C-alpha positions in Angstrom: 0.0 0.0 0.0 1.3 3.4 -0.9 1.6 6.5 1.3 -1.2 9.0 1.2 -0.6 11.4 -1.7 0.3 15.1 -2.0 0.8 17.1 1.2 1.0 14.0 3.4 3.2 11.8 1.1 5.5 10.7 3.9 2.7 9.3 6.0 2.1 5.5 5.6 -0.8 4.2 7.7 -0.7 0.7 6.4 0.8 -0.7 9.6 -2.2 0.4 11.5 -4.6 -1.0 8.9 -2.8 -4.5 8.9 -3.6 -4.6 12.6 -7.4 -4.5 11.9 -8.9 -7.8 12.8 -12.7 -7.3 12.5 -15.1 -6.7 9.6 -14.8 -3.2 8.1 -16.0 -1.4 5.2 -13.8 1.1 3.2 -15.8 3.9 1.9 -14.4 6.1 -0.9 -15.7 8.9 -3.0 -14.5 8.4 -6.6 -13.0 11.9 -6.8 -11.1 11.6 -3.4 -7.7 13.1 -3.4 -7.0 11.8 0.1 -7.7 7.9 -0.5 -6.7 6.9 -3.9 -8.4 4.0 -5.8 -5.2 2.1 -5.7 -4.8 2.3 -1.9 -8.6 1.6 -1.3 -8.2 -1.6 -3.4 -5.0 -2.6 -1.6 -6.8 -2.1 1.8 -9.6 -4.3 0.5 -7.3 -7.0 -0.9 -5.1 -7.2 2.3 -8.0 -7.8 4.7 -10.3 -10.7 4.0 -13.0 -9.2 6.3 -13.0 -5.8 4.4 -15.6 -4.6 2.1 -15.2 -1.8 -0.4 -17.8 0.7 -1.6 -16.9 3.7 -3.9 -19.3 6.3 -5.1 -19.1 8.1 -8.5 -19.0 12.0 -8.5 -18.2 12.4 -4.8 -15.1 13.6 -3.2 -13.3 12.0 -0.2 -16.1 11.5 2.4 -19.5 10.4 1.2 -22.3 12.2 3.1 -24.0 8.9 3.7 -27.4 10.7 3.8 -28.6 9.3 0.5 -31.0 6.3 0.7 -28.9 4.5 -1.9 -25.7 4.9 0.1 -27.5 3.8 3.4 -28.9 0.7 1.6 -25.5 -0.4 0.5 -24.0 -0.1 3.8 -27.1 -1.8 5.4 -26.6 -4.7 3.0 -23.0 -5.1 3.7 -23.8 -5.0 7.6 -26.4 -7.7 7.2 -24.2 -9.9 5.1 -21.3 -9.5 7.5 -23.6 -10.3 10.5 -24.7 -13.5 8.7 -21.2 -14.5 8.2 -20.3 -14.0 11.9 -23.1 -16.3 13.1 
């Protein structure tokens, strides 16, 4: 996983990410300048319990106020809860 781009190029948080041992969902706006698609994909691929959602036309942080966004997250939570049982 590469370092965060631009002004924080020297910050590599992958060692923290690699310690995550629970289901987690990586959320990314397609136009994010903070979390690149490459890094989001690397996060997803490095953690077998991770999910990945990306929204088109949105910057770094999706608002999570749109019903479609909420539904996708709710579906992931249900699937994850079923897998834990």
